[in-house]
N, C-alpha and C positions, 0 to 999 in steps of 0.2 A: 302218348298218354303220360300224364303226370299224376303224382300222388300228393295229397296234402292232409294236414290236420288243422283244425281251427279251435279256438279257445272258448267259443260260445257255450252256453248252458246246454246240456247238464254237465259239462266238463268241470273237473275240480283241479285245483293246484296239485301237481305231482302225478297226475294221470300220465300213463306211459302208452305209447303207440309204437308198434313195430311192424316192419315189413322185411321179410327175409328172402335170401337167395341161396340156393343150395349148390351152385357151381355146375349145373348140368350142361351148360353151353361150352365149358372147357373140357376138351377131350382128355387132358391130363388129370382132370379133377381138381385143379388148383387155380384159383384166381390170384394172379400176381398183384394187380392193382385195379382201381376203378377211377373213373372220372365222371363228373355229374354237374348239374346246375342246381342251385338251391335258392330259395327266397325265404327270408325270415323277417316278417314285418309285424309290428305291434308291441304295445307295452306289456302284454300279458303272456308272451311266448316264453318258453324256457330254453331247452337245449336240443340241438340236433346232433346226433353222434353216428359214426359208423363203427360197428362192433364186429370184430373177427370171431367167426363161429368156433374155431378150434380151441380158444382159451378165454372167450368172452372179454377180450381186451379191447378198449376203445383205441382206434387207430386214427381217428379224426373227430373233432368236436368243435362246435360253436355255440355260444350262449347269448341270449338277448337279441334285440333287433340288430340285424346285419344289413338289410336292404333298405334303400331309401323309400321305396313305395312298392306296391304290389306288382308293378311292371318291371321291377329291377331284379335281374337274376345274376347271381354270382357263380363263379366257377370254383369247384372243389375237386380235390383228388386225394386218394389215400392208398398207401401200400397195404395190401391185405395179406398176401402169402398164406392162404388157407383155402380149404375146400369151399367155404361160403362165408357170408357176412350178413349183417342186417343193418338197416337204418332204424334208429330209435329216436323218437321225438318225445319230449317231456314238456307238459304244460307248466308254465311258470306261475305268474300272479293269479289273484283271485277274480280278476275281471274277465271281460269277454273280448278284448281287443287283441287280435293277433292271428296269424296264419304262418304255418311252416309248410313249404312245398319242395319237392324234388322232381327233377325232370332230366331227360336225356342221359340216363345212366349208361356208361360204356364200360364193358369188361375188357381187361387186358389179361389174357390167360398165360400161365407159366408153361414152359415146354415140358417140364417133368412134374411128377406127382409131388405134392407138398410133403 
């Protein structure tokens, strides 16, 4: 299963979309890091970020078109070291061209509590 946002109407520049994870799969309650694949295609996309839940700090971010086409997926990874995290996508331009997607998110749990 993958998740995506698109820039078509009624979306407006600056709209924010979030999907969060609370760390329930880590028995220690601490996500050490994550790896994932992402696609960012189109003139009107904005930013994709990974935000640490414990202090709302961005631990990974990309802005603007990153992928060559909708079939191109790039590898991303981030050190989280928190109980949970969220992916935040922000719409960029005022047009309708663009998609941001994430897929194959893998958790790497810490051995001890955060």
